[in-house]
FIFIMAR-424592 format. One record per residue (C-alpha): residue in three letters; y, x, z. Coordinates in steps of 0.001 Angstrom, whole numbers, plus 500000, padded with zeros to 6 digits. Last residue first. Layout:
N
ALAYXZ...
% end
This chain:
629
UNK761615945189151384UNK758665946500149424UNK755184945174149910UNK752424946414152186UNK748854947008151144UNK745664947715153038UNK742778950016152282UNK739092949261152495UNK737180952479151953UNK735425954330149130UNK738471954999146981UNK739156951308146540UNK738654947810147825UNK741718945662148337UNK743817944444151225UNK747073942626151889UNK749517942496154766UNK752900940903155245UNK754343940473158753UNK757907941041157542UNK758277944347159394UNK755028945566157882UNK751665944752159352UNK750024947434161426UNK747142949904161224UNK746193950871164751UNK747343954286165892UNK745515957309167305UNK748089959662168877UNK747697963307167828UNK751393964196168199UNK752419965358164708UNK749416964486162576UNK749287960941163913UNK745711959707163735UNK745165956670161572UNK743219953558162437UNK741448950548160962UNK739313952065158223UNK738639955199160252UNK740520958298161363UNK742386959471158240UNK745047961957159332UNK748723961059159349UNK752069962415158184UNK751368961012154760UNK752153961620151149UNK753753958609149436UNK751769957552146414UNK752832958558142921UNK749473959250141308UNK749934963041141417UNK751009962887145054UNK748014960863146177UNK745515962876144158UNK746989966185145404UNK746889965006149011UNK743284963921148729UNK742378960248148742UNK739917959148151424UNK741954956230152732UNK745624957108152380UNK747030955555155558UNK750712956393155965UNK752478957122159227UNK756206957607159778UNK757248959477162929UNK758099957540166102UNK756562959917168646UNK754064957805170613UNK754307954422168920UNK753812956130165526UNK755873954153163045UNK754139952209160323UNK753355952389156620UNK750042951085155328UNK749000952428151995UNK747880951317148559UNK751501951488147374UNK753644949153145286UNK753119945457145702UNK755991944040143674UNK758266941123144465UNK761207942914146011UNK761517945413143128UNK763135948469144665UNK766276949602142827UNK766943951250139481UNK770164951857137669UNK770985950927134095UNK774164952455132693UNK777278950332132249UNK779397952580134494UNK777216951802137549UNK775466948488137364UNK773353946674134829UNK769940945840136212UNK766513947430135884UNK763566946960138212UNK761900949570140356UNK758333949605141661UNK756628948904138376UNK752887949061139022UNK752373950283136412UNK753775953326134630UNK757286952680133396UNK758534952328129844UNK762286952465129219UNK763120951800125572UNK764255948243126237UNK767044949526128458UNK769093950688125485UNK772202952105127074UNK775315952575124909UNK776983955960125398UNK776863956886121716UNK773078957096121889UNK771855956500125400UNK768134956593124678UNK768766959490122313UNK765672961470123351UNK763452959348121196UNK759872958132121428UNK760199958359125161UNK757250959905126900UNK753764958476126805UNK751798957853129982UNK751963954063129902UNK750670954059126341UNK747389955665127407UNK745602957272124467UNK748448959772124132UNK747483961476127381UNK750412963821127860UNK751321967385126867UNK751823966636123183UNK754210963900124287UNK756595966760125068UNK757981966577121529UNK759561963233122407UNK761893965095124765UNK763872966186121738UNK765222969482120407UNK762683971602122236UNK763820975230122318UNK761677978339121947UNK760092980261124795UNK756695980767123266UNK755519977188123199UNK754529976964126887UNK757828978755127741UNK760201975985126621UNK763712977420126721UNK766681975195125811UNK765092971874126737UNK766644968693125287UNK768633970714122789UNK772382971171123369UNK775627969903121840UNK774484966745120034UNK775924964330122590UNK772449963481123878UNK772410961457127083UNK769123962204128779UNK765637960751129039UNK762387960832130992UNK759243958726130698UNK756810961533131647UNK757261965225132402UNK753995966799133519UNK752916970159134897UNK749375970698136206UNK749001973856134130UNK751568973618131322UNK752673977236131431UNK755433979146133171UNK759142978561132737UNK760913975429131559UNK764550976440131099UNK767779974480130823UNK766386971003131318UNK767913967693130115UNK770759968588127730UNK769706972209127784UNK771489975507128466UNK769374978650128105UNK772198981222127894UNK775765980085127342UNK779059981955126997UNK782554980707127876UNK784191977270128055UNK781024975422129014UNK781050971605129178UNK777828969809130082UNK777735966000129891UNK776316963450132322UNK773751960762131543UNK770657962096133272UNK767217960513133434UNK764015960355135430UNK760949958129135172UNK758319960751136089UNK758516964482136914UNK755453966358138184UNK755237970069138986UNK751985971727139983UNK752680975085138315UNK755700977428138253UNK759258976578137179UNK761656973904135971UNK765112975488135695UNK768516973776135499UNK767377970209136080UNK769125966980134973UNK771873967946132517UNK770521971464132386UNK771610975009133225UNK769571978188133033UNK772702980182132195UNK776334979083132160UNK779718980772131690UNK783078979102132455UNK782019975841134121UNK781905972040133856UNK778897969844134703UNK779147966048134550UNK777631963668137092UNK775368960700136402UNK772063961861137839UNK768764959997137933UNK765588959671139931UNK762486957506139710UNK759927960247140430UNK759908963923141409UNK756760965547142811UNK756409969218143738UNK752812969870144685UNK750773972021147064UNK747014971508146833UNK745948975104147403UNK745327977852144835UNK748910979107144821UNK751475979130142021UNK753304976132143453UNK756147974130141929UNK759716975338141954UNK762663973216140840UNK766084974882140370UNK769507973245140064UNK768535969693140903UNK770324966479139805UNK773021967483137295UNK771460970901137143UNK772497974509137737UNK770256977572137766UNK773180979859136912UNK776853978931136949UNK779961981035136318UNK783530980739137575UNK785879977868138429UNK782779975743138687UNK782919971931138613UNK779845969841139403UNK780397966082139191UNK779057963576141727UNK776853960550141032UNK773460961498142459UNK770239959483142568UNK767070958889144552UNK764020956620144244UNK761552959469144880UNK761628963106145928UNK758359964623147162UNK757831968222148228UNK754292969198149086UNK752310971478151370UNK748599972192151410UNK748641975990151764UNK747456978493149151UNK750768980270148675UNK754110979922146890UNK755503977388149324UNK757072974242147792UNK760451974004146117UNK763794972276145655UNK766940974301144949UNK770551973047144851UNK769815969391145566UNK771669966200144526UNK774382967248142046UNK772671970602141822UNK773486974267142454UNK771059977174142414UNK773526979928141513UNK777270979877142093UNK780398981690140970UNK783301979539142202UNK782188976105143398UNK783370972478143484UNK780824969736144079UNK781783966053143860UNK780457963560146387UNK778188960641145446UNK774839961425147059UNK771686959312147214UNK768575958464149190UNK765675956048148714UNK762978958613149599UNK763207962329150374UNK759918963937151445UNK758796967260152866UNK758518970787151492UNK761262973390151067UNK764487971592150284UNK767718973414149505UNK771475972819149600UNK771002969140150299UNK772781965928149246UNK775627967083146974UNK773917970440146581UNK774584974173147012UNK771975976933147081UNK774055980080146425UNK777660981259146843UNK780230983611145310UNK783802982442145888UNK784504978856146914UNK781825976461148100UNK783266972935148204UNK781179969850148875UNK782752966392148622UNK781614963742151078UNK779494960738150091UNK776103961572151606UNK773132959204151850UNK770124958028153837UNK767365955459153368UNK764569957947154083UNK764374961657154938UNK761068963226155973UNK761176966897156996UNK757928968773156582UNK754289968479157562UNK751081968895155590UNK750915972651156271UNK753295973894158970UNK756096976361158311UNK758509973659157216UNK761958973559155664UNK765126971535155187UNK768435973191154233UNK772128972342154524UNK771521968623154893UNK773896965728154147UNK776550967039151719UNK774775970356151325UNK775265974122151738UNK772330976527151734UNK774170979829151311UNK777672981050152175UNK778661984555151041UNK782066983593149682UNK783307980226150941UNK782290976958152572UNK783952973543152870UNK781964970380153643UNK783837967060153529UNK782007964743155873UNK781063961244154712UNK777605961505156230UNK774725959074156390UNK771652958082158349UNK769040955371157859UNK766037957571158683UNK765584961277159425UNK762161962546160492UNK762092966254161328UNK759912969236160366UNK762791971748160383UNK766307970614159511UNK769138973180159356UNK772795972159159000UNK772533968479159816UNK774951965664158889UNK777508967144156460UNK775347970226156093UNK775663974006156511UNK772576976263156586UNK774126979630155812UNK777150981620156869UNK777810985068155419UNK781581984937155603UNK784547985622153361UNK786588982653154587UNK785806980881157854UNK783733977708157546UNK785361974316157306UNK783440971192158291UNK785306967909157958UNK785275964387159411UNK782580961729159438UNK779020961792160762UNK776304959167160955UNK773273958069162922UNK770802955213162428UNK767785957447163082UNK767046961084163964UNK763484961953165033UNK763206965631166054UNK760690968318165109UNK763263971134165001UNK766950970349164537UNK769877972776164133UNK773627972103163746UNK773760968413164589UNK776290965716163603UNK778709967329161129UNK776371970285160832UNK776515974068161200UNK773291976088161108UNK774219979750160784UNK777194981879161734UNK778563984940160018UNK782232985863159924UNK784917985144162485UNK787682986714160383UNK789102983322159593UNK788615981028162584UNK785686978671162263UNK786086974950161865UNK784720971556162842UNK786908968446162674UNK784655965854164214UNK783945962159163983UNK780423962135165398UNK777865959353165553UNK774866958122167496UNK772504955211166895UNK769332957137167717UNK768412960756168473UNK764736960986169452UNK762983963963171060UNK759248964151171774UNK757479966997173622UNK753790966359174176UNK752717969332172071UNK755429971976171873UNK758966972397173177UNK760957970075170905UNK764238971041169375UNK767940970243169549UNK770816972564168682UNK774600972160168574UNK774726968457169337UNK777356965810168496UNK779744967441166016UNK777367970336165532UNK777282974142165781UNK774007976063165848UNK774956979735165364UNK778146981660166179UNK778111984953164269UNK781698986030165023UNK783873984386167660UNK786640981868166918UNK784620978659166911UNK786653975443166859UNK785428971917167550UNK787906969056167208UNK787685965454168408UNK785654962269168377UNK782140962142169816UNK779677959275170058UNK776595958146171969UNK774407955065171552UNK771189957026172034UNK770076960507173076UNK766390960769173778UNK763562962118175856UNK759794962228175725UNK757290963888178031UNK756098966883180079UNK756048969182177072UNK759798969382177487UNK762607969007174972UNK765882970846174513UNK769430969686173839UNK771664972763173465UNK775449972445173155UNK775924968875174373UNK778387966100173535UNK780629967754170927UNK778288970644170269UNK778134974446170402UNK774749976139170613UNK774663979895170060UNK776296983198170948UNK776951986269168804UNK780679986204169647UNK782162984029172393UNK785359982039171807UNK784019978480171653UNK786694975800171696UNK786172972059172212UNK789195969766172087UNK788332966138172732UNK790330963028171864UNK787375960699172465UNK783938961151174071UNK781391958353174440UNK778188958205176475UNK775865955241176165UNK772651957199176815UNK771790960857177456UNK768159961260178516UNK767304964728179803UNK764189966843179378UNK766244970025178998UNK770018970455178882UNK772521973143177923UNK776339973119177809UNK776798969653179225UNK779112966670178847UNK781811968268176691UNK779644970929175070UNK779252974712175046UNK775942976580175141UNK775336980289175045UNK778122981865177032UNK780705984633176711UNK783513982058176619UNK783301978299176281UNK786489976253176402UNK786483972496177043UNK789586970303176783UNK789341966580177469UNK791298963530176360UNK789018960546176989UNK785525960603178502UNK783404957484178777UNK780106957465180690UNK777291954910180659UNK774501957468181029UNK773386960927182108UNK769687961293182854UNK767300963834184327UNK763607964675183966UNK762242967378186258UNK759349969631185201UNK760639971325182041UNK764170971552183391UNK767173969298183829UNK770906969912183307UNK772761973214182834UNK776569973582182840UNK777605970004183598UNK781205969093182819UNK780685971636180060UNK780154975393179763UNK776931977382179714UNK776175980267182043UNK775780983893180974UNK778479985189183307UNK781276982805184233UNK781908979288183042UNK785001978541180966UNK787192976019182742UNK786957972313181957UNK790262970476181503UNK790218966743182175UNK792795964207181022UNK790477961200181365UNK787223960156183050UNK786390956600182006UNK784190953879183529UNK781096952273181966UNK779120952727185192UNK779269956479184720UNK775691956922185882UNK774690960521186683UNK771154961580187535UNK769768964534189508UNK768422967946188545UNK771661969903187995UNK770519973472187437UNK770637976305189952UNK769750979457188010UNK771366978671184642UNK774363977071186323UNK775298973877188109UNK778415971697187711UNK781156973194185533UNK784391974155187373UNK787232971739186539UNK790645973273185931UNK793190972171188531UNK794384968566188650UNK797671967387187168UNK796076964711184987UNK792513964062186167UNK792618960286185714UNK789430958807187201UNK788228955305186271UNK786151953547188923UNK782717953482190637UNK781058956551189093UNK777459956753190287UNK775634959908191367UNK771970960747191993UNK771171963859194023UNK769445967112193080UNK772534969278192562UNK774254968346195799UNK776973970952196468UNK778194971131192883UNK778600967359192918UNK781752968020194950UNK783791968566191767UNK783366964938190777UNK784185963751194285UNK787367965811194267UNK788405964092191044UNK788011960762192806UNK785795957647192944UNK782246958990193077UNK779439957022194751UNK776423958955196025UNK772821957870195583UNK770042959397197732
% end
């Protein structure tokens, strides 16, 4: 049965028909009406549909729900067996206050297996006063999946303020507080959504994890073509962690074509703070968060004593970042593990098959510390390879940083990487052109790398350079040669195959002598996937070469869950990563198919978006080639 709604009373009357379908047939101005009681609760959920018809509900005040129920126009929507939808709804000028509940959002506090489409909120004031409670978002507090099927939020937006005054409030986002799948068969996609939010915590409300300009916490979710603007300000003297301009805490997600301009402000005790992502992790071998074609431009401030801070991400723990950049400046007090792009980047220290791959990325922002820095780098503060017996790898290729570093005291600090540690680390075609200025004492400060710990087992640095102003050696501490300094990167050619010219390092570290670039000294391993052109501040930058075939892989999107698939033939993960090929989210099935690692769907190999397809023999099977955009 479908019921038309034309009045405020009709909206409130939905409480008596929680399984019906409703359609808004005109605008409703709620000015002068009593506080609205949320529809449904944790026991009796709304299990119908709501179509706003493109009309607007305005001047609404939503009362805090009682007991342990969530707060929003709808309290709880959907369940694991009944799929619901809310669509085509505009909301202007609304106040929502959540108290003693888990889940606060304008449209709904908590939802499961629900599509939310074409919903837009403007001039909203969302306040969450409960302590030790989770899930606060502009549109929805908690957005949960079901093993019964897929769901998505698309073409939705939020504009307003979100304030948390209680202590230890987790999962706060401008659009969604928390979203995660519910196991095999559960698929969640967030597409073409945005948030313009001023998010803050009241001073004295310490704690809190997973705050993001768009989403606080994501677990196995596909996020595409989304963005966030505004500010995130954590309370002073807190122990918050996982704070990002777009997403606070990303776990095994795919993120494509997204950006954030949010200014991120943290303070003493905060950890894992980034311009786009606070932290990205995995606990599943061969999986991780994949980020492509995304960027962050907001400044990141972490006053006091903090750790794991980056212009793009605070920390990365397995996964892939491809064609991404950050341009915001970073201002800290006393900070360890801080980088212009990533604070700390690592893979698990065990025998699993997990990798971290960063390729075709750059950072432009400066790092300024009012106090002391340790493990600080113009691009990455601390890079950890693997000490396990598995095939885990940290792989960094075609990356550069242009920001300067300024601080009082510095240790383990480098123009590109602060510390380069453990085994199975690869760095190819990277450079830094920023300067390091230390007013106090220094310990292991290098123009390119501060400290290279561990031995040379499966560690390579090839075709890399830095701007040498004569202040610091290329690498201040080089453990494979007893911990002494390397004055030039050319000395590292001893660790490469000198019979292959493409594998040699630069013959000189002064590629940018006196600030003048000499592009002729760059040598790239074939096939060349980036070409040089003059751009930013007269230094060469690198972009995809549109005429070059670059990877013996087929890239496509899984039709079942949307994650990226790559066909590697019979190459092992370590071979693929070491040779520069994109690790996959797929399992080899046969010459014409791949099996999606995430959902198990068997997919046909496809042409790229331009219909181009090539093939060649290799590695025991026929593999197919796509070209760059």
